[in-house]
N, CA and C atoms as an extended XYZ file, in Angstrom:
399
Properties=species:S:1:pos:R:3:atomname:S:1:resname:S:1:resid:I:1 pbc="F F F"
N         3.494       -7.774       13.798 N   UNK     1
C         4.509       -8.738       13.453 CA  UNK     1
C         4.477       -9.931       14.414 C   UNK     1
N         3.769       -9.787       15.518 N   UNK     2
C         3.788      -10.844       16.515 CA  UNK     2
C         2.963      -12.062       16.109 C   UNK     2
N         1.966      -11.874       15.239 N   UNK     3
C         1.163      -13.010       14.804 CA  UNK     3
C         0.863      -12.900       13.314 C   UNK     3
N         0.452      -13.995       12.732 N   UNK     4
C         0.125      -14.105       11.305 CA  UNK     4
C         1.321      -13.859       10.395 C   UNK     4
N         2.520      -14.062       10.873 N   UNK     5
C         3.715      -13.934       10.044 CA  UNK     5
C         4.826      -14.773       10.668 C   UNK     5
N         5.828      -15.061        9.875 N   UNK     6
C         6.975      -15.792       10.393 CA  UNK     6
C         7.848      -14.871       11.226 C   UNK     6
N         8.574      -15.445       12.107 N   UNK     7
C         9.525      -14.698       12.913 CA  UNK     7
C        10.557      -14.035       12.007 C   UNK     7
N        10.953      -12.813       12.348 N   UNK     8
C        11.926      -12.105       11.525 CA  UNK     8
C        13.272      -12.819       11.462 C   UNK     8
N        13.544      -13.672       12.419 N   UNK     9
C        14.807      -14.397       12.437 CA  UNK     9
C        14.678      -15.784       11.822 C   UNK     9
N        13.515      -16.106       11.231 N   UNK    10
C        13.311      -17.431       10.646 CA  UNK    10
C        14.403      -17.705        9.613 C   UNK    10
N        14.940      -18.880        9.658 N   UNK    11
C        16.033      -19.247        8.765 CA  UNK    11
C        15.535      -20.271        7.760 C   UNK    11
N        15.430      -19.839        6.512 N   UNK    12
C        15.032      -20.747        5.446 CA  UNK    12
C        16.228      -20.895        4.517 C   UNK    12
N        16.936      -21.954        4.689 N   UNK    13
C        18.155      -22.172        3.925 CA  UNK    13
C        17.837      -22.174        2.443 C   UNK    13
N        18.587      -21.483        1.607 N   UNK    14
C        19.780      -20.695        1.912 CA  UNK    14
C        19.485      -19.234        2.243 C   UNK    14
N        18.204      -18.825        2.347 N   UNK    15
C        17.876      -17.423        2.602 CA  UNK    15
C        17.054      -17.274        3.876 C   UNK    15
N        17.268      -16.173        4.578 N   UNK    16
C        16.420      -15.859        5.726 CA  UNK    16
C        15.098      -15.303        5.215 C   UNK    16
N        13.998      -15.692        5.835 N   UNK    17
C        12.675      -15.230        5.429 CA  UNK    17
C        12.608      -13.711        5.408 C   UNK    17
N        13.220      -13.073        6.379 N   UNK    18
C        13.229      -11.613        6.473 CA  UNK    18
C        13.773      -10.971        5.194 C   UNK    18
N        14.773      -11.600        4.587 N   UNK    19
C        15.422      -11.034        3.407 CA  UNK    19
C        14.646      -11.242        2.111 C   UNK    19
N        13.765      -12.235        2.075 N   UNK    20
C        13.088      -12.574        0.815 CA  UNK    20
C        11.565      -12.526        0.906 C   UNK    20
N        11.017      -12.065        2.007 N   UNK    21
C         9.571      -12.090        2.231 CA  UNK    21
C         8.780      -11.475        1.079 C   UNK    21
N         9.154      -10.309        0.612 N   UNK    22
C         8.382       -9.617       -0.419 CA  UNK    22
C         8.756      -10.002       -1.843 C   UNK    22
N         9.668      -10.931       -2.021 N   UNK    23
C         9.999      -11.373       -3.379 CA  UNK    23
C         8.829      -12.109       -4.032 C   UNK    23
N         7.954      -12.715       -3.248 N   UNK    24
C         6.785      -13.391       -3.825 CA  UNK    24
C         5.908      -12.376       -4.548 C   UNK    24
N         5.604      -11.262       -3.907 N   UNK    25
C         4.810      -10.217       -4.547 CA  UNK    25
C         5.492       -9.681       -5.788 C   UNK    25
N         6.808       -9.505       -5.729 N   UNK    26
C         7.569       -9.043       -6.884 CA  UNK    26
C         7.472      -10.050       -8.024 C   UNK    26
N         7.595      -11.335       -7.702 N   UNK    27
C         7.556      -12.376       -8.728 CA  UNK    27
C         6.174      -12.534       -9.353 C   UNK    27
N         5.125      -12.196       -8.624 N   UNK    28
C         3.766      -12.337       -9.145 CA  UNK    28
C         3.233      -11.094       -9.842 C   UNK    28
N         3.880       -9.960       -9.688 N   UNK    29
C         3.378       -8.709      -10.251 CA  UNK    29
C         3.331       -8.746      -11.777 C   UNK    29
N         4.426       -9.106      -12.427 N   UNK    30
C         4.447       -9.115      -13.893 CA  UNK    30
C         3.473      -10.139      -14.474 C   UNK    30
N         3.469      -11.396      -14.024 N   UNK    31
C         2.506      -12.346      -14.601 CA  UNK    31
C         1.049      -11.922      -14.385 C   UNK    31
N         0.769      -11.307      -13.249 N   UNK    32
C        -0.604      -10.854      -12.991 CA  UNK    32
C        -0.985       -9.738      -13.949 C   UNK    32
N        -0.099       -8.783      -14.147 N   UNK    33
C        -0.375       -7.692      -15.078 CA  UNK    33
C        -0.573       -8.224      -16.493 C   UNK    33
N         0.295       -9.133      -16.927 N   UNK    34
C         0.168       -9.716      -18.272 CA  UNK    34
C        -1.153      -10.468      -18.418 C   UNK    34
N        -1.547      -11.199      -17.388 N   UNK    35
C        -2.813      -11.943      -17.443 CA  UNK    35
C        -4.004      -10.995      -17.553 C   UNK    35
N        -3.987       -9.906      -16.786 N   UNK    36
C        -5.069       -8.915      -16.853 CA  UNK    36
C        -5.154       -8.338      -18.261 C   UNK    36
N        -4.016       -8.003      -18.841 N   UNK    37
C        -3.992       -7.435      -20.184 CA  UNK    37
C        -4.480       -8.439      -21.226 C   UNK    37
N        -4.087       -9.691      -21.066 N   UNK    38
C        -4.483      -10.725      -22.022 CA  UNK    38
C        -5.981      -11.014      -21.929 C   UNK    38
N        -6.515      -11.100      -20.727 N   UNK    39
C        -7.927      -11.428      -20.530 CA  UNK    39
C        -8.840      -10.285      -20.967 C   UNK    39
N        -8.461       -9.067      -20.651 N   UNK    40
C        -9.330       -7.926      -20.953 CA  UNK    40
C        -9.017       -7.264      -22.288 C   UNK    40
N        -7.808       -7.464      -22.789 N   UNK    41
C        -7.397       -6.779      -24.009 CA  UNK    41
C        -7.166       -5.294      -23.791 C   UNK    41
N        -7.047       -4.897      -22.563 N   UNK    42
C        -6.867       -3.490      -22.210 CA  UNK    42
C        -5.723       -3.344      -21.216 C   UNK    42
N        -5.353       -2.076      -20.991 N   UNK    43
C        -4.364       -1.825      -19.939 CA  UNK    43
C        -4.949       -2.259      -18.608 C   UNK    43
N        -4.136       -2.652      -17.722 N   UNK    44
C        -4.597       -3.026      -16.393 CA  UNK    44
C        -3.711       -2.399      -15.342 C   UNK    44
N        -4.097       -2.607      -14.113 N   UNK    45
C        -3.282       -2.112      -13.016 CA  UNK    45
C        -3.260       -3.172      -11.919 C   UNK    45
N        -2.103       -3.361      -11.338 N   UNK    46
C        -1.921       -4.273      -10.221 CA  UNK    46
C        -1.440       -3.434       -9.047 C   UNK    46
N        -2.117       -3.550       -7.925 N   UNK    47
C        -1.705       -2.862       -6.705 CA  UNK    47
C        -1.495       -3.933       -5.651 C   UNK    47
N        -0.338       -3.931       -5.042 N   UNK    48
C         0.020       -4.980       -4.100 CA  UNK    48
C         0.497       -4.394       -2.781 C   UNK    48
N         0.408       -5.171       -1.761 N   UNK    49
C         0.979       -4.813       -0.470 CA  UNK    49
C         2.373       -5.411       -0.352 C   UNK    49
N         2.648       -6.390       -1.211 N   UNK    50
C         3.921       -7.097       -1.190 CA  UNK    50
C         4.732       -6.695       -2.418 C   UNK    50
N         5.633       -5.752       -2.241 N   UNK    51
C         6.465       -5.298       -3.343 CA  UNK    51
C         7.931       -5.351       -2.944 C   UNK    51
N         8.783       -5.124       -3.917 N   UNK    52
C        10.225       -5.174       -3.723 CA  UNK    52
C        10.819       -4.102       -4.626 C   UNK    52
N        11.980       -3.539       -4.324 N   UNK    53
C        12.537       -2.510       -5.196 CA  UNK    53
C        12.531       -2.954       -6.666 C   UNK    53
N        11.992       -2.103       -7.521 N   UNK    54
C        11.888       -2.405       -8.940 CA  UNK    54
C        10.520       -2.899       -9.364 C   UNK    54
N         9.650       -3.223       -8.408 N   UNK    55
C         8.309       -3.722       -8.722 CA  UNK    55
C         7.466       -2.702       -9.471 C   UNK    55
N         7.857       -1.454       -9.395 N   UNK    56
C         7.051       -0.383       -9.950 CA  UNK    56
C         6.810       -0.446      -11.441 C   UNK    56
N         7.605       -1.213      -12.184 N   UNK    57
C         7.339       -1.312      -13.617 CA  UNK    57
C         6.143       -2.197      -13.900 C   UNK    57
N         5.681       -2.979      -12.920 N   UNK    58
C         4.524       -3.849      -13.110 CA  UNK    58
C         3.383       -3.575      -12.150 C   UNK    58
N         3.685       -3.019      -10.997 N   UNK    59
C         2.611       -2.851      -10.014 CA  UNK    59
C         2.810       -1.601       -9.170 C   UNK    59
N         1.733       -1.207       -8.537 N   UNK    60
C         1.778       -0.147       -7.555 CA  UNK    60
C         1.855       -0.752       -6.167 C   UNK    60
N         1.922        0.111       -5.174 N   UNK    61
C         2.013       -0.361       -3.792 CA  UNK    61
C         1.026        0.402       -2.924 C   UNK    61
N         0.281       -0.343       -2.132 N   UNK    62
C        -0.631        0.237       -1.158 CA  UNK    62
C         0.079        0.195        0.188 C   UNK    62
N         0.086        1.315        0.899 N   UNK    63
C         0.848        1.413        2.143 CA  UNK    63
C         0.267        0.607        3.299 C   UNK    63
N        -0.946        0.106        3.168 N   UNK    64
C        -1.517       -0.745        4.206 CA  UNK    64
C        -2.484       -0.005        5.110 C   UNK    64
N        -3.109       -0.763        5.979 N   UNK    65
C        -4.091       -0.182        6.896 CA  UNK    65
C        -3.407        0.814        7.830 C   UNK    65
N        -3.995        1.986        7.935 N   UNK    66
C        -3.449        3.034        8.792 CA  UNK    66
C        -4.522        3.499        9.777 C   UNK    66
N        -4.160        4.417       10.638 N   UNK    67
C        -5.091        4.927       11.645 CA  UNK    67
C        -5.600        6.310       11.244 C   UNK    67
N        -6.763        6.633       11.728 N   UNK    68
C        -7.365        7.950       11.455 CA  UNK    68
C        -6.811        8.983       12.418 C   UNK    68
N        -5.552        9.361       12.191 N   UNK    69
C        -4.946       10.394       13.031 CA  UNK    69
C        -3.926       11.198       12.235 C   UNK    69
N        -3.537       12.331       12.784 N   UNK    70
C        -2.623       13.244       12.097 CA  UNK    70
C        -1.258       12.609       11.853 C   UNK    70
N        -0.803       11.807       12.791 N   UNK    71
C         0.514       11.172       12.656 CA  UNK    71
C         0.556       10.257       11.449 C   UNK    71
N        -0.483        9.434       11.267 N   UNK    72
C        -0.489        8.523       10.123 CA  UNK    72
C        -0.636        9.276        8.805 C   UNK    72
N        -1.315       10.417        8.823 N   UNK    73
C        -1.382       11.234        7.616 CA  UNK    73
C         0.032       11.708        7.241 C   UNK    73
N         0.789       12.190        8.220 N   UNK    74
C         2.162       12.634        7.968 CA  UNK    74
C         3.038       11.476        7.500 C   UNK    74
N         2.857       10.306        8.107 N   UNK    75
C         3.653        9.140        7.709 CA  UNK    75
C         3.332        8.694        6.290 C   UNK    75
N         2.111        8.924        5.840 N   UNK    76
C         1.760        8.524        4.474 CA  UNK    76
C         2.564        9.323        3.445 C   UNK    76
N         2.851       10.570        3.746 N   UNK    77
C         3.659       11.393        2.837 CA  UNK    77
C         5.077       10.836        2.762 C   UNK    77
N         5.617       10.465        3.907 N   UNK    78
C         6.955        9.857        3.956 CA  UNK    78
C         6.951        8.545        3.174 C   UNK    78
N         5.895        7.737        3.344 N   UNK    79
C         5.786        6.471        2.614 CA  UNK    79
C         5.782        6.673        1.111 C   UNK    79
N         5.073        7.697        0.637 N   UNK    80
C         5.049        7.999       -0.796 CA  UNK    80
C         6.467        8.277       -1.299 C   UNK    80
N         7.183        9.092       -0.564 N   UNK    81
C         8.531        9.469       -0.981 CA  UNK    81
C         9.484        8.275       -0.943 C   UNK    81
N         9.379        7.452        0.093 N   UNK    82
C        10.257        6.290        0.206 CA  UNK    82
C        10.039        5.317       -0.951 C   UNK    82
N         8.787        5.014       -1.265 N   UNK    83
C         8.543        4.037       -2.319 CA  UNK    83
C         8.916        4.571       -3.691 C   UNK    83
N         8.892        5.879       -3.892 N   UNK    84
C         9.416        6.435       -5.137 CA  UNK    84
C        10.914        6.163       -5.240 C   UNK    84
N        11.619        6.245       -4.124 N   UNK    85
C        13.050        5.931       -4.124 CA  UNK    85
C        13.306        4.465       -4.435 C   UNK    85
N        12.347        3.590       -4.095 N   UNK    86
C        12.485        2.157       -4.356 CA  UNK    86
C        12.093        1.793       -5.785 C   UNK    86
N        11.724        2.782       -6.602 N   UNK    87
C        11.328        2.506       -7.978 CA  UNK    87
C         9.874        2.120       -8.114 C   UNK    87
N         9.046        2.548       -7.171 N   UNK    88
C         7.617        2.253       -7.205 CA  UNK    88
C         6.871        3.583       -7.121 C   UNK    88
N         6.634        4.229       -8.274 N   UNK    89
C         6.010        5.549       -8.248 CA  UNK    89
C         4.504        5.526       -8.005 C   UNK    89
N         3.827        4.416       -8.309 N   UNK    90
C         2.377        4.334       -8.126 CA  UNK    90
C         2.116        3.775       -6.735 C   UNK    90
N         2.032        4.653       -5.752 N   UNK    91
C         1.899        4.252       -4.354 CA  UNK    91
C         0.822        5.099       -3.696 C   UNK    91
N         0.121        4.502       -2.756 N   UNK    92
C        -0.944        5.256       -2.116 CA  UNK    92
C        -1.333        4.721       -0.749 C   UNK    92
N        -2.188        5.505       -0.091 N   UNK    93
C        -2.638        5.185        1.262 CA  UNK    93
C        -4.147        5.356        1.357 C   UNK    93
N        -4.717        4.833        2.425 N   UNK    94
C        -6.132        5.043        2.712 CA  UNK    94
C        -6.318        6.458        3.241 C   UNK    94
N        -7.002        7.301        2.476 N   UNK    95
C        -7.249        8.676        2.906 CA  UNK    95
C        -8.204        8.661        4.095 C   UNK    95
N        -7.946        9.461        5.078 N   UNK    96
C        -8.698        9.608        6.332 CA  UNK    96
C        -8.462        8.462        7.303 C   UNK    96
N        -7.639        7.505        6.931 N   UNK    97
C        -7.318        6.402        7.819 CA  UNK    97
C        -8.306        5.263        7.730 C   UNK    97
N        -7.862        4.090        8.150 N   UNK    98
C        -8.694        2.896        8.117 CA  UNK    98
C        -9.263        2.577        9.501 C   UNK    98
N        -8.406        2.600       10.512 N   UNK    99
C        -8.840        2.267       11.868 CA  UNK    99
C        -9.203        3.527       12.637 C   UNK    99
N       -10.302        3.492       13.329 N   UNK   100
C       -10.711        4.607       14.170 CA  UNK   100
C       -11.604        5.583       13.444 C   UNK   100
N       -12.091        6.556       14.187 N   UNK   101
C       -12.985        7.569       13.642 CA  UNK   101
C       -12.191        8.819       13.300 C   UNK   101
N       -12.323        9.261       12.062 N   UNK   102
C       -11.627       10.472       11.609 CA  UNK   102
C       -12.434       11.703       11.989 C   UNK   102
N       -11.732       12.733       12.450 N   UNK   103
C       -12.418       14.004       12.675 CA  UNK   103
C       -12.656       14.656       11.315 C   UNK   103
N       -13.641       15.510       11.250 N   UNK   104
C       -13.961       16.158        9.983 CA  UNK   104
C       -12.793       17.004        9.478 C   UNK   104
N       -12.160       17.756       10.381 N   UNK   105
C       -11.040       18.604        9.973 CA  UNK   105
C        -9.876       17.776        9.434 C   UNK   105
N        -9.512       16.712       10.161 N   UNK   106
C        -8.398       15.882        9.726 CA  UNK   106
C        -8.706       15.218        8.389 C   UNK   106
N        -9.923       14.752        8.216 N   UNK   107
C       -10.302       14.088        6.975 CA  UNK   107
C       -10.256       15.063        5.799 C   UNK   107
N       -10.711       16.282        6.006 N   UNK   108
C       -10.638       17.299        4.942 CA  UNK   108
C        -9.198       17.583        4.552 C   UNK   108
N        -8.341       17.742        5.541 N   UNK   109
C        -6.920       18.003        5.257 CA  UNK   109
C        -6.285       16.821        4.534 C   UNK   109
N        -6.645       15.606        4.958 N   UNK   110
C        -6.077       14.411        4.343 CA  UNK   110
C        -6.537       14.301        2.891 C   UNK   110
N        -7.768       14.680        2.609 N   UNK   111
C        -8.245       14.668        1.222 CA  UNK   111
C        -7.476       15.683        0.377 C   UNK   111
N        -7.131       16.815        0.973 N   UNK   112
C        -6.334       17.807        0.251 CA  UNK   112
C        -4.946       17.261       -0.062 C   UNK   112
N        -4.321       16.628        0.908 N   UNK   113
C        -3.012       16.011        0.693 CA  UNK   113
C        -3.146       14.858       -0.301 C   UNK   113
N        -4.199       14.061       -0.140 N   UNK   114
C        -4.412       12.881       -0.980 CA  UNK   114
C        -4.628       13.200       -2.445 C   UNK   114
N        -5.000       14.428       -2.751 N   UNK   115
C        -5.149       14.828       -4.148 CA  UNK   115
C        -3.820       14.720       -4.889 C   UNK   115
N        -2.714       14.723       -4.150 N   UNK   116
C        -1.391       14.634       -4.757 CA  UNK   116
C        -0.802       13.225       -4.668 C   UNK   116
N        -1.517       12.268       -4.076 N   UNK   117
C        -1.063       10.877       -4.074 CA  UNK   117
C        -1.236       10.314       -5.482 C   UNK   117
N        -0.299        9.516       -5.955 N   UNK   118
C        -0.503        8.853       -7.243 CA  UNK   118
C        -1.685        7.870       -7.195 C   UNK   118
N        -1.881        7.231       -6.064 N   UNK   119
C        -2.967        6.263       -5.884 CA  UNK   119
C        -3.544        6.484       -4.487 C   UNK   119
N        -4.851        6.573       -4.391 N   UNK   120
C        -5.452        6.743       -3.069 CA  UNK   120
C        -6.891        6.266       -3.079 C   UNK   120
N        -7.399        6.058       -1.906 N   UNK   121
C        -8.801        5.694       -1.745 CA  UNK   121
C        -9.256        6.129       -0.365 C   UNK   121
N       -10.539        6.417       -0.252 N   UNK   122
C       -11.120        6.686        1.055 CA  UNK   122
C       -11.767        5.380        1.473 C   UNK   122
N       -11.240        4.789        2.526 N   UNK   123
C       -11.653        3.441        2.913 CA  UNK   123
C       -11.472        3.315        4.414 C   UNK   123
N       -12.487        2.811        5.109 N   UNK   124
C       -12.307        2.618        6.546 CA  UNK   124
C       -12.983        1.340        7.015 C   UNK   124
N       -12.722        0.978        8.258 N   UNK   125
C       -13.248       -0.266        8.811 CA  UNK   125
C       -14.759       -0.164        9.022 C   UNK   125
N       -15.399       -1.308        9.093 N   UNK   126
C       -16.857       -1.342        9.198 CA  UNK   126
C       -17.380       -0.744       10.502 C   UNK   126
N       -16.571       -0.789       11.557 N   UNK   127
C       -17.051       -0.279       12.851 CA  UNK   127
C       -16.734        1.205       13.061 C   UNK   127
N       -16.179        1.876       12.072 N   UNK   128
C       -15.875        3.315       12.192 CA  UNK   128
C       -16.997        4.129       11.574 C   UNK   128
N       -17.078        5.382       11.964 N   UNK   129
C       -18.102        6.263       11.394 CA  UNK   129
C       -17.768        6.549        9.931 C   UNK   129
N       -18.810        6.853        9.141 N   UNK   130
C       -18.603        7.162        7.725 CA  UNK   130
C       -17.712        8.385        7.579 C   UNK   130
N       -16.859        8.361        6.575 N   UNK   131
C       -15.925        9.455        6.370 CA  UNK   131
C       -16.389       10.427        5.299 C   UNK   131
N       -17.469       10.133        4.626 N   UNK   132
C       -17.987       11.023        3.593 CA  UNK   132
C       -19.134       11.822        4.200 C   UNK   132
N       -19.058       13.115        4.118 N   UNK   133
C       -20.093       13.967        4.698 CA  UNK   133
C       -20.950       14.561        3.620 C   UNK   133
């Protein structure tokens, strides 16, 4: 939060940035989904990092870059449950973590847990060891 974002106390009259930051993602979810459907003539899916309560009728939510550790695996389960409460049932995390090197045991366990995520992917940073054995 210290860089690449506005200060949490930023005052944008008549609304504080903190209060409306994710409304942009919410406002773009439906038009993006409609455009995908119109262009392809098929069902589409929109997954965003910027969502707001109720966004789930148009888009899913990705929990963001996480670390390859047991704590972040546990937090991903909490994140799934929280976003379901916000009306966003299609939510997911990077299985095995994004930053750092995952141990084989932790990655196997995370894949087992990830089988129950509505949305998931195995994805890590370029400088980390491969997570597929």
